[in-house]
N, C-alpha and C positions, 0 to 999 in steps of 0.2 A: 682639714678642709678644702683648703686651697688646690690641696693635691688631687682630691676628689672633683674637683669643679674643673680642673683642666682637664680632665681624664673624661669628663661627661661631652664637655665640647671636642674633643679631638672624637669621640664616638662618634656624636652626631656630626662632624666635618666628615668623618668616614660613612657616615650612611648617606649621609646625602650626596659623596663622591660617586658611591656605588649606584644611587639612585640615576643620576645625573648620565653615568655612563651605561646603564639602561635605556635611557630615554634615548639618548643618541644610538646606541644599537638599534631601538624598534624604527626611529626613526629611517635610520639607513636601512632596513627589512623593508619597512612603507615604501621606500623611492624605489626600493628595487622590485617591488611588486606592482608598482604603477608605472614603473618604465617596461615592467615586462606585459603588464595591459594594453601600456599605448602601442609596442611593435606591436603584441598579435591583433587590436583594433586598425593599423596601418596596413596590416599584412590582408585580413581580413577585407579592407577597403578597397585594395588592392585590385583583390581577386574577384571582387563586386564588380569595380568595374571594370577589370578583364570580360568578364561575364556577361556585361550589359553590352560593351564594343561588340563581342561577337552575337548577340541577340541582334543589334543594331545592322551589323553585317547582312545576317543572316534574313532581319527583315527586307534590306535593299536587296537582296539578290533575289528573294520571295517576288518581290513587285517587277524588277524588273522582267523576270518571267510573267507576271501579270501584263504586264506593258508591251511584251514582244508576242504573246498570244493575240493581246485587243486589237496590236498593230497586224498582222496576220491574218485576222480575221476580219478587219477593212478594206487590206490589199486584197483578199479573194472575194469580195463583193465588187471589187475596182476590176478583179478580171473576165467575174462573169457578167458583168457589165460590157466589157469589153469587147467578149465575143458575141454576146448577143447584139452589139450593137455592128458588126462586122457580117454578121448572118444577115440579118436585116437589111443590110444594102447590099445583101445576093438574094434578097425576096422570102426567106427563112425565118418562119417566127418560131421562137421557141419561149418557154417559159420558166422564171427561175424563182428558185425558193433560198433566197440571199443567207434567212436563219441559220440554214443546215448548208446552205454550201450546195445547191443544187442546180442542175441544168437540166431541165426536163424536155423531152422530144415525146408528142402524142404519138398515139400507135397512129392514127389518119395521114402523120407526116412522112410515117416511115412504111407501115405494112399494112396489107390488107386483111381483112377480119379471118382469124387462124391461121393465118401465115407468118413464117419467118424470113423469108426472103423478099429482099426491099422492093416495093414499087417505082414506078419513074421517079414522082417526086422525092420519096425514100434514098434513092440514090443521090439524086443531085443534092441533098439535105446534109447526107453523111460526106460525102466528099467537101462539100463547105464548111463542113464542120472539122474534119480534120487539117484544112489548112486553116482554119483560123488555130485552131490550138496549135499548129507549127510556126505561127507565124507570131503568139501571143505569150505563149509560154516562156519562150524565151527570155521576153520582156520581162518576166517575173523571176530570173532567176533559174529556172529550168534546162538544163543543156539539150543542146540541136546545133546542128552545124549552120544553121542563120538566123540572125534573129530580125533581118529585115529593120523597118521603122518604128518605133515604141512609143508609147502616150508618156507624154511627159510626166504624168502621175506614178509610174510603173516602179516598184521596187520589187528585191528578190524579197522571196517569201517560201517556206520552206513545207512542202507539200509530202504527207505519209504514202496517197494512195489516190489515184482517180479512179473510182470504182464505176463500170459501168453495170447498171441493174437494170433486171428485164424483170417487168411487174405485170400482172392479168388482172380480168374481172374476176367474180366469185362463178360464172358462168363454167358448168364443167366441160370439159373437152376431151374427147377421146377419139383418135384417131389413129391409122396405122402409123405416122410418123409422128405423133405426139401423144404421148399416154393419157397424159395430164397436162394443167395450166404447168408445173414445174418445166417439166420436159419444154413446154413453148416457150416459156418466159427464159428460160436457161442460152435455147436456139437462137432465139432475140438479140441477146446480151452479147454472144460469142460471136453472131453473124456482123452486130454492128462493130465490136471488137477489131475483129480481123478487114472488114471494110478500111479502116480509120489504118490499121497498120498497111494493107495493100496502097493507099491513096499517099500517104506520107510514113514510107518506111521509118523514119527516123524519131518516130513516135513511140516506137518501141524499144527504144537502144536509150528514152530519156533515165535517170533512177533516181532512187527517194534518196536522202542523208544515209541509210544505211547499206545504201548500194543494192538497193531490190530496185524490179522492176515498177516504175511509176503507176500504170496501168494494170488494173485488173479487171475482172468481172463477176458479178454475182445473180443469183436467182433469186424470185421471192414469193413468185406465182402471187396468191390473193392475199399475202399474208401483210401487208403493208398499205393498205388504200388512204389513198389522199381525198377521198372523197365516199361518199354513204353506198352501196351495192345496190341499193334496192331503188332505183331510177336508172332508165339507158344511158341519162347526162352524168350522173356518178360512176357509172361502170365504164362509160367512154374515158374520163378524164382517170379512171384506175389503170387504161390501157396506156402503158407508155415504156420507153426507156429513160432512165433518169443517169446522167452523168454526176458522181457525188466525189465533190471535190474534197479532202480529208485534211486536215492540217495535221503537221506531225510535230507531236508532242514533247515536252523537254526530256533530255538526255532520259535514258534507263533507271529509274532510281532517284533521280537529281532532286525531284520535288519531295519525292517521300523522302529523302534526308535532311532537305529543309525545314519540314514540316514536324522529322521527329526531333532534332536538335531545337525547334521552338517550344517544343512540349515538356523537353527533357534538356535545358538550358546546362544544369549545372554536369550532368554526363563529359 
């Protein structure tokens, strides 16, 4: 009977030892699983931190572009104000549309009705406009032979194009030299462009950031009125030459690339 009791105790001890080994084994497996989970969590956290850093960098780049565009817009306003002030010193009165970057030359300042040839005051106005552009554009970072004395607030600015636009009212014209208002508005824009180049040849040599000519021309006839065409006052306002100073946009694809990455930061 004592022998049976001893065997029973040994069996219980063996069972407890096996159970203890099993518990240790399970604990070891649990620790391995926990360590693996912790490692994966740390990797995921690191990846998230990297992605967040990329997003912040993209936001900074986007904000930098936004600030640059705002700064360029403000500098454009300063340039237009400087040109207007310089022209007014010579008795040439022009209008400004600062929001859209436009220097406006009314028809009465340049042309007789239905004509694309400069009248006496028009010739005088375009000569001084050419000189003002030649004097001030270099102050704002545009290349030319001589910068002269620059305003203290002048800083480099990037333009894509300075577009010389011809505009008319909606009254039809049909003459041997002008078949319609499109032809008249184009002739006026071209004559303005040619006169600017004749007075100051260096203007034709100025290039935009892509190496293209900074000055160009366009014709819109009566398609872009600034006033109603149902009164003589409105029609007179619509007959004009506009110099539209168009800012250079961010490099091709740069802004779109930033926006795409912000929408899909995991890519």
